[in-house]
NUKENU-600655 format. One record per residue: residue in one letter; x, y, z of N, C-alpha, C, O in turn. Coordinates in steps of 0.1 Angstrom, whole numbers, plus 5000, padded with zeros to 4 digits. Each point is the difference from the previous one (the first is absolute). Example, Ala and Ser with C-alpha at 12.3 -4.5 7.8 and 13.67 -1.06 7.14 Angstrom:
// residues 2
A/5132/4943/5078/4991/5012/5000/5009/5012/5000/5010/5000/5007
S/4986/5011/4986/5009/5011/5000/4992/5011/5008/5005/5011/5001
This chain:
// residues 120
M/5422/5092/5089/4998/4993/4987/4985/5015/4999/4993/5004/5009
D/5007/5000/4978/4995/5013/4994/4992/4991/4997/5006/4989/4997
P/4975/5011/5002/4987/4995/4996/5002/5004/4985/5000/4991/4992
F/5004/5023/5004/5000/5001/4988/5011/4993/4990/4999/5001/4988
D/5011/4992/5017/5019/4997/4989/4991/4990/4998/4993/4993/5007
D/5012/5009/4973/4990/4991/4992/5009/4987/5002/4998/4992/4990
S/5010/5003/5020/5013/4989/4997/4986/4992/5006/4996/4990/4994
S/4998/5013/5015/4991/4986/5011/4988/4994/4987/4995/5004/4989
F/5004/4986/5017/4992/4989/4991/5000/4996/4985/4991/4996/4992
G/5025/5007/5004/5003/4997/4986/4999/5016/4988/5002/5001/4988
G/4996/5012/5024/5003/5013/4989/4983/4998/5006/4995/5008/4992
F/4998/4990/5013/4985/5008/5001/5003/5008/5014/5011/4997/5005
P/4979/5012/5001/5005/5009/5012/4987/4991/5007/4991/4994/4996
I/5014/5007/5016/4994/4992/5012/4984/5005/4998/4992/4991/5000
F/5004/5020/4999/4984/5003/4997/4993/4999/4991/4988/5003/4997
F/5024/4990/4998/4987/4992/4982/5000/4988/5004/4989/4996/4998
V/5018/4994/5007/4994/4992/5010/4994/4994/5010/4997/4988/5000
I/5000/5023/5011/4991/5006/5004/4987/5001/4998/4992/4995/5007
F/5006/5013/4982/4994/4996/4989/4988/4993/4995/4988/4999/5002
F/5024/4994/4992/4996/4988/4993/4995/4990/5010/4989/4996/4996
C/5014/4999/5015/4995/4992/5012/4988/5006/5001/4991/4994/4997
I/5007/5020/5009/4987/5005/5004/4991/4995/4985/4988/4996/5003
I/5014/5003/4987/4989/4998/4990/4995/4993/4997/4988/4999/4999
V/5024/4992/5000/4996/4982/5002/4993/4995/5012/4992/4991/4999
G/5013/5015/5016/4993/5000/5011/4982/5001/4997/4993/4992/5005
V/5003/5017/4988/4985/5006/5001/4996/4989/4987/4996/4989/5001
I/5007/5016/4991/4999/4982/4989/4994/4989/5006/4988/4995/4997
L/5023/4998/5015/4999/4990/5001/4985/4997/5009/4992/4991/5000
F/5009/5023/5008/4991/4997/5015/4984/5002/4991/4989/4995/5003
T/5012/5012/4987/4989/5001/4988/4996/4990/4997/4988/4996/5002
V/5018/4998/4993/4996/4981/4991/4998/4995/5014/4990/4993/5002
I/5018/5008/5009/4994/4987/5014/4988/5007/4998/4994/4995/4990
K/5001/5016/5015/4993/5007/5005/4990/4994/4989/4997/4989/5005
G/4997/5011/4985/4994/4997/4990/4997/4986/5003/4989/4996/5003
T/5024/4997/4996/4995/4984/5000/4995/4990/5011/4992/4990/4999
A/5016/5018/5013/4989/4999/5013/4985/5002/5002/4994/4992/5007
E/5000/5020/4985/4988/5005/5002/4991/4988/4990/4990/4996/5004
W/5017/4999/4979/4994/4991/4996/4993/4985/5007/4988/4996/5000
G/5025/4999/5005/5003/4988/5012/4988/5002/5007/4991/4991/5001
R/5008/5018/5004/4991/5003/5011/4984/4999/4991/4990/4995/5006
N/5009/5011/4980/4989/5003/5001/4992/4985/4991/4988/4998/4995
N/5025/4993/5006/4998/4991/4988/4998/4990/5014/4995/4990/4994
N/5005/5008/5017/4998/4992/5011/4988/5004/5005/4995/4992/5008
S/4999/5019/4990/4988/5005/5008/4988/4996/4993/4999/5004/4988
P/4989/4989/5018/4987/4995/4996/4995/5013/4990/5001/5012/5000
Q/4992/4979/4991/4995/5012/4990/4988/5005/5010/4996/4991/5008
L/4996/5020/4993/4988/5005/5007/4989/5006/4990/5003/5008/4991
T/4988/4990/5011/4991/5014/4996/4986/4999/5014/4995/4992/5008
V/5003/5022/4988/4995/5008/5015/4991/5010/4994/4999/5002/4988
A/4992/5007/5022/4991/5006/4994/5011/5008/5008/5007/4998/5010
A/4992/5014/4981/5008/5011/5001/4995/5017/4989/4999/4999/4988
S/5000/5014/5021/4998/5013/4990/5014/5005/4999/5010/4999/5007
V/4988/5008/4980/5010/5011/4996/4999/5010/5010/4990/5005/5005
K/5023/4998/4997/4998/5012/5011/5009/5012/4991/4993/5009/5000
T/5017/4994/4995/5005/5003/4999/5015/4996/4986/5007/4990/5002
K/4996/5017/4987/5006/5005/4991/5015/5006/4999/5003/5010/5007
R/5005/4985/4986/5012/5009/4999/5009/4995/4990/5002/4989/4997
T/5004/5020/4998/5011/5000/4991/5014/5004/5001/5001/5012/5000
K/5010/4982/5001/5013/5004/4999/5003/5000/4986/4997/4991/4992
T/5011/5021/5006/5004/5005/4988/5019/5001/5000/5006/5009/5006
S/5001/4980/4987/5009/5006/5008/5019/5002/4981/5002/4990/4994
G/5003/5019/5005/5005/4998/4993/4995/5011/4988/4991/5007/5006
G/5009/4997/4982/4997/5009/4990/5007/5013/5000/4995/5010/4995
T/5016/4989/5011/5010/5013/4997/5008/4992/4988/5003/4989/4997
G/5002/5032/4995/5007/4995/4990/4993/4991/4989/4988/5000/4995
N/5031/4991/5003/4989/4994/4989/4997/4983/5004/5004/4991/4993
T/4989/5006/5018/4999/4992/5002/4983/5002/5005/4993/5009/5004
G/5003/4974/4992/4981/5001/5001/5000/5001/5014/5011/5001/5006
A/4976/5000/5000/4992/5001/5013/4993/4986/4999/4998/4994/4989
S/5001/5000/5023/4997/4988/5000/4986/5002/5014/5004/5008/5009
T/4986/4987/4993/4991/5000/5008/5002/4986/5011/5009/4992/4998
S/4979/5007/5013/4999/4991/5008/4988/5004/5006/4999/5010/5007
Y/4992/4979/4991/4986/5001/5008/4997/4990/5010/5003/4988/4998
Y/4991/5018/5013/4998/4991/5014/4983/5011/5002/4995/5011/4998
V/5000/4974/5007/4984/5005/5003/5007/4991/5015/5008/4990/5001
T/4981/5024/5012/4996/4987/5017/4989/4999/4994/4994/5007/4992
F/5005/4975/5018/4988/4994/5001/4995/5001/5013/5008/4999/5009
E/4980/5003/4995/4995/4999/5015/4991/4984/4999/4993/4996/4992
Y/5013/4996/5023/4990/4991/4997/4990/5003/5008/4994/5010/5003
D/5004/4980/4999/4982/5002/5008/5005/4999/5020/4995/5004/5011
N/5011/4992/4986/5009/5000/5016/5009/5015/5002/5009/5003/5007
G/4985/5003/4987/5008/5016/4999/5018/5006/5000/5005/5010/5005
D/5000/4976/4986/5010/4997/5003/5009/5007/4982/4996/4995/4990
R/5012/5012/5009/5004/5003/4982/5012/4993/4999/5008/4994/5008
Q/4991/5007/4978/5013/4992/4995/5002/5009/4984/4992/5000/4991
E/5020/5006/5009/5000/5006/4986/5006/4984/4993/5003/4990/5004
F/4995/5016/4981/5006/4991/4985/5008/5005/4991/4999/5012/4996
K/5011/4981/4999/5009/5008/4987/4986/4994/4991/4993/4991/5005
M/5004/5015/4981/4995/4992/4993/5000/5010/4987/5003/5012/5000
S/4993/4976/4989/5006/5015/4987/4993/5009/4996/4993/5006/5009
G/5005/4998/4978/4991/5016/4998/4987/4994/4998/4991/5004/5006
N/5009/4988/4989/4986/4992/4995/4989/4998/5008/4988/5005/5001
Q/5021/4983/5006/4991/4998/5017/4993/5013/5006/4989/5005/5003
Y/5026/5000/4999/4997/5017/5006/4990/5008/5000/4994/5005/5009
G/5006/4997/4971/4989/5006/4994/4985/4997/5001/4990/5007/4998
M/5011/4979/5007/4986/4993/5000/4992/5004/5013/4988/5001/5000
L/5019/5002/5013/4993/5006/5012/5000/5009/5005/5011/5007/5000
A/4981/4998/5006/4993/5008/5005/4999/4999/5014/4995/4991/5006
G/5011/5025/5001/4994/4996/5015/4985/5000/5001/4991/5005/4993
G/5008/4986/5021/4986/4997/5003/4998/4987/4995/4990/4994/5005
D/5017/4999/4987/4998/4989/4992/4998/4990/5012/5004/5002/5011
S/4991/4989/4985/4994/4991/5012/4999/4983/4991/4993/4998/4991
G/5014/4994/5014/5003/4981/4992/5010/4993/5008/5002/5003/5011
K/5003/4986/4982/5006/4993/5003/5018/5005/4995/5003/5004/4989
L/5004/4993/5020/5012/5003/5001/5011/4989/5002/5003/4996/5011
S/5003/4998/4975/5008/4993/5004/5010/4999/4997/5003/5002/4988
Y/5007/4995/5021/5015/5002/4999/5008/4989/5005/4993/4991/5006
Q/5025/5008/4993/5006/4990/5011/5009/5011/5006/5005/5009/4994
G/4994/4989/5015/5013/5006/5012/5000/5017/4989/4989/5005/4997
S/5021/4999/5000/4996/5015/4995/4995/5003/4986/4999/5011/4994
R/4997/4974/5001/5002/5002/4986/4987/5002/4998/4991/4993/5005
F/5005/5020/4982/4984/5000/5002/4997/4989/4988/5009/5000/4992
L/4979/4991/5006/4999/4993/4992/4985/5001/4997/4994/4989/4999
G/4998/5025/4998/4987/4998/4998/4991/5006/5007/5002/4997/5012
F/4988/5011/4987/4985/5005/5004/4988/5001/4996/4996/5010/4994
E/4999/4983/5008/4990/4999/4991/4985/5006/5014/4998/4996/5011
R/4995/5014/4979/4996/5013/5003/4988/4988/5003/5000/4989/4994
V/4986/5013/5019/4996/4999/5004/4984/5014/5000/4998/5009/5008
S/4990/4986/4980/4990/5011/5003/4993/5005/5011/4994/4992/5007
T/5005/5019/4996/4992/4997/5014/4983/5007/4995/4991/5000/5008
């Protein structure tokens, strides 16, 4: 059987079928992973703890040719015990934070809920 034979799978070459299966698999994996994270976050308690802003970073993707660019915003917080956790957040939330800010961090699982700055 020739893998490039147009008569396999109703006129589609086998490599098109394999490519289609890979694409569908990646989409299903992404949906299942996102749904599982959403469920874990919903089942986690909402916590508010003392923390400080350690680092901020952005990740830009796209923007080639006629496509628009998108930017994701991340902030790493450090708890009083020295542990650190990074959260993804909106650009508005990101812009309101500065490195070294101290306050009360509210989160649920991996979901950022808010940060209330405390003056020192």
